[in-house]
C-alpha positions in Angstrom: 106.3 58.9 65.3 109.8 59.2 66.8 110.0 59.7 70.6 112.9 61.4 72.2 113.9 62.2 75.7 116.5 64.2 77.6 119.0 62.4 79.8 118.1 62.8 83.5 120.3 64.9 85.8 121.5 61.7 87.5 122.7 60.1 84.2 126.5 59.8 84.6 127.0 58.6 81.0 128.8 61.1 78.8 128.4 60.5 75.1 129.6 64.0 74.1 131.6 65.7 76.7 131.1 69.3 75.5 127.3 68.7 75.2 127.0 67.4 78.7 125.7 69.4 81.6 129.0 69.2 83.4 130.7 71.6 81.0 127.6 73.8 80.5 127.3 74.9 84.1 129.7 76.8 86.3 131.9 74.8 88.6 132.5 76.1 92.1 136.1 77.3 92.4 136.8 77.1 96.1 134.3 74.5 97.4 134.2 70.8 96.7 131.1 70.0 94.6 128.3 68.0 96.2 128.0 65.4 93.4 130.4 63.4 91.4 131.1 63.8 87.7 132.3 61.4 85.0 136.0 61.0 84.6 135.8 62.3 81.0 134.2 65.5 82.1 136.6 66.1 85.0 139.6 65.5 82.6 138.2 67.9 80.0 137.4 70.7 82.4 140.9 70.6 83.9 142.7 70.1 80.6 140.8 73.1 79.1 142.0 75.4 81.9 145.6 74.1 81.6 145.7 75.1 78.0 146.0 78.7 79.2 149.3 77.9 81.0 152.6 78.8 79.3 154.6 76.3 77.3 157.2 74.9 79.7 159.8 74.6 77.0 159.4 78.3 76.1 159.8 79.3 79.8 163.3 80.7 79.7 163.0 82.0 83.2 163.4 78.6 84.8 166.5 76.4 85.3 164.2 73.4 85.8 164.3 70.5 83.3 161.3 70.4 80.9 162.1 67.4 78.7 163.2 63.8 79.3 163.4 60.8 77.0 160.3 58.7 76.6 162.0 55.7 78.1 162.5 57.7 81.3 158.9 58.9 81.2 157.8 55.3 81.3 160.0 54.6 84.3 158.5 57.6 86.1 155.0 56.6 85.4 155.7 53.0 86.5 157.0 54.1 89.9 154.7 57.1 90.5 152.8 55.2 93.2 155.9 54.3 95.2 156.7 56.2 98.5 160.4 56.8 98.5 160.5 56.9 102.3 159.4 53.3 102.7 162.8 51.8 102.4 161.8 48.3 103.7 159.0 48.0 101.1 161.1 49.4 98.2 164.7 48.3 98.8 165.7 48.6 95.2 164.6 52.2 95.1 166.6 52.9 98.2 169.6 51.2 96.6 169.3 53.4 93.5 169.2 56.5 95.8 172.4 55.4 97.5 174.0 54.8 94.1 173.1 58.3 93.0 174.6 59.8 96.2 177.9 58.0 95.7 178.1 58.8 92.0 177.5 62.5 92.8 180.0 62.4 95.7 182.7 61.0 93.4 181.8 63.6 90.7 182.5 66.2 93.3 185.8 64.6 94.3 184.8 63.5 97.8 187.8 61.9 99.6 186.4 58.3 99.6 188.3 55.1 99.9 187.8 52.1 97.6 185.2 50.5 100.0 184.0 53.7 101.6 180.4 54.9 101.0 179.5 58.6 100.6 177.4 60.5 103.1 174.4 62.2 101.5 170.7 62.2 100.8 168.2 62.9 98.1 165.8 65.8 98.8 162.8 67.5 97.2 165.1 70.1 95.7 168.1 72.3 96.6 166.0 74.3 99.1 165.6 71.3 101.3 169.2 70.3 100.7 170.4 73.7 101.9 168.2 73.5 105.0 169.8 70.2 105.9 173.3 71.4 105.2 172.7 74.5 107.2 171.3 72.5 110.2 174.4 70.3 110.2 176.7 73.4 110.3 174.6 75.0 113.0 174.5 71.9 115.2 178.2 71.2 114.8 179.1 74.8 115.7 176.8 74.7 118.7 178.3 71.5 120.0 181.8 72.9 119.7 180.8 76.1 121.5 179.1 74.2 124.3 182.2 72.1 124.8 184.3 75.2 125.0 181.8 76.8 127.5 181.1 79.7 125.1 177.8 81.3 124.1 176.0 79.5 121.2 172.9 81.5 120.7 173.9 83.9 117.9 175.0 81.8 114.9 175.5 83.5 111.5 176.1 82.6 107.9 178.1 84.8 105.4 176.8 84.9 101.9 176.6 87.2 98.9 173.5 89.3 98.3 173.0 87.3 95.2 172.0 84.1 97.0 168.7 82.4 96.3 165.8 83.1 98.6 166.0 79.7 100.2 169.1 80.9 102.2 166.9 83.7 103.6 164.3 81.1 104.5 166.9 79.0 106.3 168.1 82.0 108.3 164.6 83.0 109.3 163.2 79.6 109.9 166.1 78.3 112.0 167.1 81.6 113.7 170.5 82.2 112.0 171.7 85.7 111.1 172.4 86.1 107.4 175.3 88.4 106.8 175.3 89.4 103.1 178.1 90.8 101.1 176.6 93.6 99.0 177.0 93.7 95.2 178.2 96.5 93.1 177.8 97.5 89.4 179.8 95.2 87.2 180.4 92.7 90.0 177.3 90.6 90.7 178.7 87.8 92.9 180.1 87.6 96.4 183.5 89.2 96.8 185.6 86.5 98.7 187.8 89.1 100.4 184.8 91.0 101.8 183.1 87.7 102.8 186.1 86.6 104.9 186.3 90.0 106.5 182.7 89.5 107.7 183.5 86.1 109.3 183.6 86.1 113.1 183.6 83.4 115.8 179.8 82.9 115.4 180.0 82.1 111.7 178.8 78.6 111.1 179.9 78.6 107.5 180.4 80.7 104.4 178.1 79.9 101.5 179.5 80.2 98.0 177.4 80.0 94.9 178.5 77.9 91.9 176.2 79.5 89.4 174.5 82.7 90.5 170.8 82.9 89.8 171.3 86.5 88.6 173.8 86.0 85.9 175.0 82.4 86.0 178.5 83.3 87.2 180.6 81.0 89.4 182.0 82.4 92.6 185.6 82.0 93.3 185.5 79.2 95.8 189.2 78.5 95.5 190.1 82.0 96.5 187.5 81.9 99.3 189.0 78.7 100.6 192.6 80.1 100.6 191.6 83.3 102.3 189.6 81.4 104.9 192.4 79.0 105.6 194.6 81.9 106.4 192.0 83.6 108.7 191.3 80.3 110.5 195.1 80.0 111.1 195.3 83.5 112.5 192.2 83.3 114.7 192.1 79.6 115.7 188.6 79.2 114.3 187.7 76.5 111.9 185.0 78.2 109.7 184.0 75.9 106.9 182.5 76.4 103.4 179.3 75.1 101.9 179.0 75.3 98.1 175.5 75.9 96.7 175.9 74.2 93.4 172.2 74.0 92.6 172.7 75.2 89.1 176.4 74.6 88.4 177.1 71.2 90.1 176.2 69.3 87.0 178.0 71.8 84.7 181.4 72.5 86.1 182.6 68.8 86.2 182.0 68.5 82.5 182.8 71.9 81.1 185.4 73.0 83.5 187.0 69.9 85.0 190.1 71.7 86.1 188.2 74.3 88.1 188.7 73.8 91.9 185.4 74.4 93.7 184.5 71.1 95.3 185.9 68.7 97.9 189.3 69.1 96.5 189.3 72.2 98.7 189.8 71.3 102.3 187.3 73.7 103.8 184.4 72.6 101.6 182.4 70.4 103.9 179.1 70.0 102.0 177.7 70.6 98.6 174.1 70.7 97.3 173.0 70.3 93.7 169.6 70.2 91.9 169.0 67.1 90.0 166.0 68.8 88.5 168.2 71.5 86.9 171.2 70.5 85.0 171.0 67.0 86.5 168.4 66.8 83.7 165.4 65.4 85.8 161.9 66.8 86.0 161.2 69.0 89.1 161.3 67.5 92.5 164.8 66.2 93.1 167.9 67.6 94.8 171.0 66.2 96.5 173.2 67.1 99.4 176.5 65.4 100.1 179.0 65.8 103.0 182.7 65.5 102.9 182.7 62.7 105.5 180.6 61.3 108.4 182.1 63.7 110.9 180.5 66.7 109.1 177.0 65.4 109.7 176.2 65.2 113.4 174.7 61.9 114.3 172.0 63.4 116.5 170.3 64.9 113.4 169.6 61.5 112.0 166.4 59.8 113.1 165.9 56.0 113.2 162.3 54.7 112.7 161.0 51.2 112.6 157.2 51.6 112.1 157.5 51.0 108.3 159.2 47.7 108.9 163.0 47.5 109.5 165.1 50.1 111.2 165.4 53.1 108.8 167.7 56.1 109.2 166.2 59.4 107.9 167.5 62.9 107.7 165.0 65.0 105.7 162.6 67.8 106.4 160.1 66.1 104.2 158.9 62.5 105.0 156.7 60.9 102.3 157.9 61.6 98.8 157.5 59.9 95.4 160.2 57.6 94.1 159.9 58.7 90.4 162.5 61.4 90.5 165.1 59.3 92.3 164.7 56.6 89.6 164.8 59.2 86.9 168.1 60.6 88.2 169.6 57.2 88.3 168.4 56.7 84.7 170.2 59.9 83.5 173.4 59.1 85.3 173.8 55.6 83.8 172.2 56.5 80.4 174.4 59.6 79.7 177.5 58.9 81.7 180.3 61.5 81.6 180.3 61.5 77.8 176.6 62.2 77.6 176.5 64.9 80.2 179.5 66.6 78.6 177.8 66.6 75.2 174.6 68.1 76.7 176.5 70.8 78.5 178.7 71.7 75.5 175.6 71.9 73.3 174.0 74.3 75.9 177.1 76.4 75.9 177.2 76.6 72.1 173.5 77.7 71.9 174.3 80.3 74.6 177.0 81.7 72.4 174.6 81.8 69.4 172.1 83.8 71.4 174.7 86.1 73.0 176.3 86.9 69.6 172.9 87.6 68.1 172.1 90.1 70.9 175.5 91.7 70.6 175.1 92.1 66.9 171.9 94.0 67.3 173.9 96.7 69.1 171.1 97.3 71.6 172.2 95.3 74.6 175.0 95.0 77.1 175.8 91.4 78.1 175.9 91.0 81.9 176.6 87.2 82.1 180.0 85.6 81.9 181.4 83.1 79.4 182.3 80.7 82.2 179.4 79.6 84.3 175.8 78.4 83.8 174.8 78.5 80.1 172.6 81.5 80.2 172.5 85.0 78.8 171.7 88.0 81.1 171.5 91.3 79.2 170.3 94.8 79.6 169.5 97.7 77.4 172.3 100.1 76.5 169.7 102.9 76.4 166.6 102.5 78.5 165.5 106.1 78.5 162.6 105.4 76.2 161.7 101.8 77.0 162.7 99.3 79.6 163.6 95.7 80.0 160.3 95.1 81.7 158.5 96.2 78.5 160.6 93.8 76.4 159.7 91.0 78.8 156.1 91.8 78.6 156.0 92.0 74.8 157.9 88.8 74.3 155.0 86.9 75.9 153.0 87.7 72.8 155.3 85.4 70.9 155.1 82.7 73.6 158.5 83.4 75.2 158.7 83.8 79.0 161.9 85.9 79.6 162.1 87.4 83.1 163.2 91.0 83.8 164.4 91.9 87.3 166.5 94.4 89.2 169.8 93.4 90.9 170.0 93.2 94.7 171.6 95.9 96.8 173.9 97.8 96.1 173.3 97.3 92.4 169.5 97.6 92.4 169.6 100.3 89.8 170.7 97.7 87.2 167.8 95.9 85.4 168.5 92.8 83.3 166.7 90.2 81.2 167.8 86.6 81.5 167.5 83.6 79.2 168.4 80.2 80.6 169.7 77.7 78.0 168.5 74.2 78.9 169.0 70.9 77.1 165.8 71.3 75.0 166.6 74.8 73.9 167.9 74.2 70.4 169.9 76.4 68.1 166.8 77.0 66.0 165.0 78.3 69.0 168.0 80.5 69.9 168.0 82.0 66.4 164.2 82.4 66.6 164.4 84.2 69.9 166.9 86.7 68.5 164.6 87.5 65.6 161.6 87.9 68.0 163.6 90.2 70.3 164.6 92.3 67.3 160.9 92.5 66.2 159.9 93.6 69.7 162.6 96.3 69.7 161.3 97.7 66.4 157.8 97.7 67.8 158.9 99.5 70.9 160.8 102.1 68.7 157.5 102.9 67.0 155.7 103.5 70.3 155.8 106.8 72.2 158.5 107.0 74.9 157.5 106.4 78.4 157.3 110.1 79.2 155.0 110.8 76.3 152.8 107.8 77.2 152.5 109.0 80.8 151.7 112.5 79.7 148.9 111.3 77.5 147.5 109.2 80.4 147.7 112.1 82.8 150.2 110.3 85.0 153.0 112.9 84.9 153.3 115.3 87.8 155.1 118.5 87.2 156.1 121.2 89.6 158.1 124.4 89.4 161.4 124.6 91.1 162.8 128.1 90.4 163.5 128.3 86.7 163.4 124.5 86.3 160.4 122.3 85.6 160.6 119.0 87.4 158.8 116.1 85.7 158.1 113.0 87.7 157.1 109.9 85.7 155.2 107.2 87.5 156.8 103.8 87.2 154.8 101.6 84.9 153.0 98.6 86.3 155.4 96.3 84.4 158.3 97.7 86.5 156.7 97.4 89.8 157.7 94.1 91.6 154.8 92.1 92.9 154.3 92.9 96.6 153.4 90.1 98.9 153.0 92.4 101.8 153.5 96.1 102.5 157.0 95.3 103.8 158.6 92.8 101.4 160.2 89.7 102.8 163.1 90.0 100.4 164.3 92.4 97.8 165.6 89.5 95.7 163.7 87.9 92.9 162.5 84.4 93.5 163.4 82.0 90.7 163.0 78.3 90.1 
């Protein structure tokens, strides 16, 4: 007769993963398990859950790169175990980082001599880059005020209300007042004239955005510079400019080379850019460059020697992987000016395809501009029956992640949808998205309006007011922003 037996509980051999006990029992979610499991089972458990994540290439909310060439993927994996901060152990990686800093500084027209090297550093992203630039401005302003015998305890930064939340983080974390120029309907970037009016003797810098998160628009840095030059001359101040080029820094030099926004303007002292956005590198790399050495106070730079040789460091983060630095260098030498120009032109052409398709439907107003980051921000011409939030929600059934959000003060009554056009968003996908949006609109047209839906759910409150009947419709859950606390930290959306 044939004898059979069941594998013991201690048997770590997995002949059929899905038949093993490791995937047939519940796994504790918040506590480390007592016993080990085979690598095949651990992989399968995690991989199965990750299948429920969205498709990164269909995530049209994010500016972050989601595709790179296989050759670069190989370089990333080959260097994934290198710690970027250990400069003495990995001198070639350090050299590649320095080359990237100099290439980017030259791209931004830094006033460098033939043998002069640029001042800058690689960061985890533009958030860290902005923190470092802000600290440099704050320290330099404080040093000047101390030398003049003036108070130095109330620094402020002037920005538009459209800035990314990292600016609010800097202001809160490093005790700097954030003075925001409010927006208005039809004008969704910082007004340079209003910004300069808000500047005072305690302003450490004015921050201009080259590529607004909200609608991709470039702010007028040239006009800001000219107005600020005049104000500095009148007041005796020397208020500088920082350009947050997180999204637009790798776009403007190739699509709009004549546009003056960078170090060609005398008051621009530092610029940050995200390598992991239109720098075409996976998430985890940003850059900040200064006009010259005088704009980065020496006391902010630390010198360490416990990793080997003397190593200068100016970062908020210490240990960091080398892969993204190497990937950025790959893209810079692989593509060159010609390649980046081709990529950006293709993105702009696909943006036009999408925009024209939406305009042709007759259902939307386009909020974004032709000149700027290649994205399409749009809103419903008539949202009395259904809203942009409902469109965003229904598009997820087709795999698309298209964010809907309200504008900051004083334009918060405007709601928009936004599609970011990245390198891997092809013309075919643009045409497909237009078709799916049209399908969603037809589906919404066949549904009852919001008022009728709420009445049927018993969510409409009515009350008499003389001869009038007031009907109050509860806001749908789709329209309610996610609340982190009872008092929100910021009324701005947080985007990648």
